[in-house]
N, C-alpha and C positions, 0 to 999 in steps of 0.2 A: 226526526230520529225515531226509531221503533224500539220499544223496551219490552222484551219478553219477560213476564213476571210470573213467578210461581205463587199461586193463590193460597197454598196450604191445603190440608186435607179436608177442611170443611168449616170449622169454627172460624168466625170472622176475625177473632183476635189472635189467630195463629199465623197470620201473614207477617212477614218480616217488616221492620220499620222502613227499610229502603223500599220494599214493595208497596207499602201503604203510601209513602211519599210520592212514588211514581204515579199511583192512581190519582192522588190529589192534584198533581201537576198536569195530568193528561188532558189533551183537547179531544182525543178520540180514544175510545176503549172498545176492543173486540174481545168478548169473553166467551168461554166454553159454557154455554148456558145449560147443558145437560148435566154438568158436574160441579161447576163453580157456585158457591153460595152467593145468591144475589145480594145478600146484605153487605157484601164487600163493596158494592157499587155506591153505597151511601157515603163512601169517602170521596167520591168524584165531585168536581165542582158543578154548579148548576147548569152551565152552558155546555158541558161535555157531551159529545155525541156518542151514543152507546149502541153497539151492534152485538147481536146474539149469533155466534158462529155455528150454533146447532143447525141453523137453516141456510148455511152458506157453503159453497165449495171452496177449494184451495184458491182457485183463481179469483173468486169473489173477495176472499179475505185479503189477498195481496193487492187487489185493485183498490180497496179502501185505504190500505197503507200508502199506496202510491199517490192517491188523491190528497191525503193528509200531508204527505211530504211535499207535494207541489205547492200546497197552500201554506207551507211553513209551520205546520202544526205537529205537535208531538203525539205519538200513538203508543198505547199500552196494549199488548196482546196478552190477555190474562188467561193462564192455563191452570188447571187444577193441580194440587200437590206441588211437585217440583217438575218444571218443564222438561228436564232431561230424561224422565222416566215415562215412557209411553205418551210423550207430549206431541209427537209429530211436528217438531219445530225445525228439524233439519231441512225439510223440503221447503219450508217458508223462507228460511235463511238463504238457501241456494238461490231462490228467485229474487230475493232482495239484493244479493250479490250481483245478479245479472243486471238489475236496474240501478245499481250504484247507490243504494240506500243504506245508510249506516244503521246499526242496531247493536244492542247489548242484551245480556241476560241477567235477571235477578233471581237467584235461587229461592226455592220455597221448601216448606216442610212436606215431605212425601207422605202419602197415606200409610206407607209401611211403618213410619215412625209415629204417626198419629195413632195407629192401631197398637203399637207396642206400649205407648203411654196409657191407652185405655185398658190394656191387659196387665199393665204393671209388670212387664216381662223384659228379659234381656235375651237377645238372639244369640249372643256369643258367650257361652259359659265355659270356663276352663274345664278341661277333661271331658267335655260333652261335645261341643262343636265350637270351632273358631271361624266358621264360614257362614255367610248369609247369601243365599241365592235368590235373586228376584227374576221371575219368569212368568210365563203364561201357558195354559194348555192350548194345544192346537185346535182351532175351530175354523172359522171363515178366514182368519189370518193365519198363514202358514208359519211354522217354526222350523228352523234348520234341523235336519235330521240328527246331527251330533248334539243338539240341545233338547232332544225329546225328554219327556218326564221320566221315562224308564231309565235313561242313562244318567240323568241328574240325581235320581233317587239313590243310585249306588253310593253316593257320598254320605247319605243320611245326615246331612247338615240341616241348618235352619232354612226352610224353603218357603218363600212367600209368593203366592200366585195371584197375579192381577187378572182381571178380565176373564175369569174362569168359573164364575158362580153357576152358570148354566151347564157346566160340564163336570159336575161333582162325581158322577159315576165313573166317567172316563178317568178322572184324576185318581180316584181310589184304585182302580184297576192297574193303571200304569205304575203308580208308586209302590203298590204291593209287589208287583212283579219285579220292579227295579231294586227292591231291597229294604224298604221301610217295613217295620213290624206292624201287625194289626193294631197293637195297643199303643202305637206312637201317638203322643198327644197332638191334638189339632184344635185350633181356634178359628172361628169365622167371625169377622168383624164387618158388620153392615154399616156403611156410611160413617166411618170412623170420625169421631169428634163432633158430628152433627147432633142436634137435639134429639133426633130420632134414631140415634145409634143403637144397634142391637148386637149382642155378643153371644156366641154359642161356644161352649167348651165341650169337646167330644174326643173320640179317637178316630183314627183313619178308617177302621172297620165300619164305624157307624156314621161316617160323614154325610153321604147322600141322604140317608133317611132323616137325620137330624136337621139338615138344611131344608128339606121338603116340609118337615113338620113345622118349621119356623117361617116358611113362606119366603125364603131368601133365594132369589134367582138372578139378581144383578147387583151392581154397585157394592160389592163386598170383596174383602181380601180373605183368601184361605191361607192359613199359616200352619205349616206342618213342621214340627220341630221337637226333638228330644229335650231341648232347653225349656220347654213348657212343663216338663216334669219336675220332680222334687229332688232328684239326686244330681249333685254336681260338686266339683272341687272349687274351693274358695280361691279368689284371685291372689296371685303372688304379690301384687302391688301393695296390698295392705296386710299381708301376712307378717306377723311379728317376727317370724324366723327368717324373713327374706330381707336382705339389705338392699337399699336403693341409694341413689345419688344424694338423697336428702336426709336419710336416717340410717342408723346401723341396725343390725338384726338383734332380736332378743332371743337368747338361747332357750330352747325348750328343754325342760328337765323333768324326769319322772320324780314322783314324790319320794321323800326319804324312805329308805328301806325297801324300795321296789326297783329291781334291776332286771329280773327274768320274768317276762310276760308271755302268757299263752293267749293268742287270739284264735277264736274258733267260730265257725259259721256253718250253715247248712242250706244255703239257697244261692241262686245266681246273683240276685241283687245284693244279698248279704256279702257275697264274695267280693263284689266290686267295691262295696263300702269298706270291707276289711283290708283290701289292697291299698286303698287310699290312706287308711289309718296307719297301716304298717309302713307305708312310704314316709309318713310324717314322723314316725317314731324311730326309723332305722338309723338315723344319724345321731341319735342321742348317745353321748359318750358313756361307755360302760354298760349300756343296755343290751339285752339279748331278747329279740322278738321272735317268737315261734308262731307261725301262722298255719292253721289247719282248716280244711274244708271237707265236709261230707255232703256231696250232692251228686245224684245220678246224672243230672244235666251237665255236669262238668267232669266227665270221665278222665280227662288227662291230668287233672290236678287233685281229684277227690281221693281221700285216704280210704284204705280198705276197711279199717275198723270203724265202729260206731262212734258217735259223739261221746256217749257214756264211757266207752272203752278208752277213748283219748283222755278224758278227764281222769279216769282211774289211773292212767299211766303218769300224768303230769301233776296231779294235785299236790303232792308233797315235794315236787321238784321246782316249782315256780313260786314267785312272790305274788303274782296276780294272774287271774284268768278273766279275760274280757270276752263275753259272748256277744256276737253280732247276730242275735236271734231273738225270738220271743222270750219273755222272762220265764215262762213256764218251763221251757227247755233247759234253761240255766238252773232253775231251782231243782228240777228232778235229777239233773246230772250230778250235782254236788251234794245233795241231801245226805247221803249215807256217809260222806267223808267228814262232815262238819263235827268238830270236837269242841274247840274253845277259840275265842277271838285272839287269844295270845298265840295260837298255833295256825289257825286257818289263814290261807292266802286271801288277798283282797279279791272279792268276786263282784264284777261289774257287768251290766247288761246294756247293750246299745241296740236300738231297733235298726233294721236293715236299711232304712232311709236316713239314718243318723240324725233323726229329729230329737230324740231323747237319749240321755245316758243315765242309767239308774244304779245307784250304789246298793248292792244286795247284802253282802256279808263282810264283816270285819271292817266296818266303816272307819273307825278310829285307829285301833291297834294295827290293823293290816294296811291301812292307808287307802281303803276303797273310796272314802269320801273325797280325799285329795285327788285321787286318780280320776274319779268321776268328773270333778271340776276341771282338771287338766285336759281330759279328753273332750269335754264339752267345749272348752276354749279352742282347741285346735280343729275341731270339726264343726264349730259354730252351732252346737246343739244346745238343748236345754238340760241342765243338770237336775237330777231328781235325787235329793238327799233327805232322809226322813229321821235321822237320829236327833233326839230332843235338843241336845246342846247346840247343834248346828242350826236347827230350826229357830231356836230362841236366841242365837248369837251369843252363847255362853262359853266360858273356858272349858276345855276338855283335857283332863289329865292324860287320857289315852293318846290324844293327838300330840300333846306336848312331848310325851315320852318318845313316840315314833319319830317326830321331827328332829329330835336331838339325840337319837341313837341311845335311848335309855331303856333299860329292861325293867318292867313293872314286876315287883317281887310279891305282891299280894293283890290279886284282882278283886277280892271281896272289898278291900279298903278303897280301891280305885272306884268301884261301883258306888260305895257309900259317899265318897267325895263328890261324884257326879250328881248323886241324888240331892246332896246338900246344896250344891251349886244351883241346881234347877229350882229347889224350894226357896232359897234365900237370895239368889243372885250374887253369891259371894264371888269376889275377885281375888286372884292370886296376889299376895304381897311378899316381896322379897325381904328376907332378913339380912340386915347389914352384916357383912363378913366379919367385922370386928367383934360381933357377938358370938361367933363360932369359936369354941375352945381350941386353943392351939394344940393341946395334948391330943385330941381326937383326930387331928389332921395328919398325925405322923404314923408311918408304918414301921415294920420291923427293922428297916434299914435306916430309919430316922429321916427319910425324905418327906417333904411336904406334899400332900395330895389335896387337890382342890375339893372343897366341900361347899355345896350350896344348899340353902334352905329357903322354902317359901311357905307361907301360911295361906290356907284356903279355908275360910270359915273357922270351924273348930278343929280342923286338921292341920298337921304339919307334914310337909314333904321334904325329905332330905335326899340330896343327890350325891352319892358317894360310892366308890367301889369297895369300901371297907366292910368287913363282916360285922354288922352291928345287930343289936336286938331292939327293934323299934317297939314303942309301947302301942297300946290299942288305938291311939289317935295319931299315929305316925306311919306314913308310907315311905318306904325306901325305893328310890329309883337308882338302878345301877348303870353307870355310863360304860360304854364299850371303850375302854381306855388302857387296857393292859395287854402287852404283847408278850408271848412266851417264846423265848429263844430255846430251841431244843436240839440236842445232839443224841444220837442213839446208835447202838450196834446194829449191823445189818440183820434184817429179819426180825427185829423187835415187833411184837404184836401191838395193835392199837390199844388193847386193854392195859398193857403195861405202861404205855405212854399216857393213857388216861389217868391211871392211878398216880403216876409220878407228877403229873401236872396238878392234879387235885391236891396232893400233899404240899406242893410248892405254894399254891394259893393259900392253903390253910396256914402254913408257916408265916406267910407274909400278912396274914390277917385280912385277906381279900376274898371277895365272892367270885366264884367261877364264872358267873354271868358277865363279869367285866372283860373276859377274854375277847379281844378284837382281832387277833391275828397270830399266826405262828411263823417264826423265821428260823432259817437254818443255813447250812452250807449247801452249795449246788450239788455236792456229792450225794445229797439225800433227796434230791428233787423227784426221784422215782421210788423212794422208799414206801412200800405198800402200807405198812402200819401207820406211818406218819400221815400219808395221804388219806387213809381211812379215818383217822382221828379228826383231821380237818373237815372232811366231808360230814362226819357225824355231828360235829360241833358247828358246822356251817360257818367256818371262818376261812379267810384267805390264807394261802401259804406262799411265802416269798423266800427265795433262795439266793444266796450271794456267793461269789467266787472267793477263794482263799485270799486273793490279793485285796479284794474289797473289804473283807473282814479284818485283815491285818492292818489296813489303813485307818481303822476306827481308833480315835484317840481315847485314852482313859487308862485306868489301872484294872487289869483283869487277872483272874486266876489262871496262871499259865501251866501248861502240861507238855512235857517233852514228848510223851507218847502221842498225844493228840496232834502235836506238830508233825511228828513223823508220818502219821496216817493221813492228815488232811492238808498240811502245809500252813496251818495257822495254829497259834498256841491255845486258843480257846474258841469254841464254836457257839455255845449257848449264850454266853454273856455278850460277846461281840455282835452276834446277829440280832439279839434283842435291842441293844443300844442303836445299832445301825437302822433298824426298822423305825424305832421310836424317833430318832433324829430326823428321818426323812418324812415321816407322816405326822409328827406332832409339832406343838408350838415351842418346844424347848429343844435342848441339844441331846435329849435322850437320857433319862435318869434310870439307873438300876434300882429297882425296889427290892430285889432278892438276888443274891449272888448264886453261883452254881450249886445246885442240889443234885446229888447222884442217887439213883435207885434203880435196881434191876436192869442195868445197862442203859439207863436213860439219864441224861443230864438236862436240867431245866434251870433257866434264869428268867426273871421277870423284869420288864422295863415299863415305865410310865409314858404313855403317848400324850396324855393331857386331855382335858375336857373342854369342849366349846362352851362359850359363855351362856348362850341360851336365854338371857334376860331380855 
């Protein structure tokens, strides 16, 4: 019997176990002497008869096989790489069929894969190319017209050329005409996996000159592929957000406090990276992703205004700006807008190849650090975060406040706490709730309001919506936990609504920073003054039908006049309780009943505070 065996790309330990055993058992070996590593013959037994086919014709090779078969001996035909790729085995098998000689094939490692191992590359990268073409340039051996390099180049896939080292100039010309760009990455691997292996990394434009300079004219693979570059989409198989048969998906979420994000870039490569990023973020619940590009090379999608003008427009309208540009562009674009970390949006910069993500502005308070880490995770990039507490792994009061929707009331004290944490390594210690005075937990309506305290070194932090007077060593964090139910006459200005709400908070002994939402009846969903008030305060507005409000259980201040106009006996109290019961941990507690002022009615309800411990 004849065994066609793939010898592998060169290294003698890259033959398969089956192939090695075939060699050990063989009585006769015919090997491709010009390409197969002769060290593989060391596996042969001492009395094995060995032939070098480099000096033989096809008929001579088959004659040796026939003689061995007649003598009852086993033959191994040893081909380089895998015999199915440019192995010329079909013509041998056809002759063996004519002579009635049995044969089989043992696969081997092709040079195309030996070269990939040497290059540490992957030919098929998501969003770059999912196709690998193995071919050769036309020389003495013809190539079918439909498979010429020019036509194959139109795919711009990973292209590996065998037997073409002496035709590098022709290769370059045909591939450029066919569609590959001059800067397409190219690798040349001479004698892949052999001890004398040599690797050249270049571009298609420089291919012939670099090969000539290295003295490579034969026994090499030419690999032309955009997959040799640095930009690609990560595999869905291991993406945390992608569900498989064996594991569920992990939901990707933007950091707390960040919902509206502006992505901006100004180059072709940056645009490709920005698109990939936007695609990953677009399905996040509640997120609004705005993508802008300014690039003359992309006239169909490029915005008319400058990057600076775009930033001017959106700076106060978004929670974060992610520049897919050089950091200098980002810094110059936002510089004149920066005021304080309590007001500035998160500013993050990602290079156009998505290798690094840098937190630039509002790292803690604005969430830039958390956003940087999140973007680095989804883009498999390296996060660059320089704030001291993060670098040293210490507690950050700014981060704690943002993550738990708390408003910092005194940034000077917050800075002092951070300084003490860095100097002493102080850790936050929660105060037992039993130590908190029951009296200070009650508001004007007698309802209980959650109060939390923690000690950080010499400072105390109190988390409460109540309007208190902290001492010099106390910082108050105000939770977003109060919803204002509002009713108003048609055409009421936002100023009047603002004054009425402020008075209501004052009567309840609460800080206005605690306002988390406004609720009303759907008859007011287009009320200009009410909408302007919500936009100014940056709080959501939710409206309910009369039927929904009337169904809210509880005792409310009823009005026949309001019933006649709206169809429900009370708007402000019922809408406040409705919102609080839907969004809070309790059934919706009224903290302040209806207060009327200048055509505006206001009631306050307690949504509740997340634990945060």
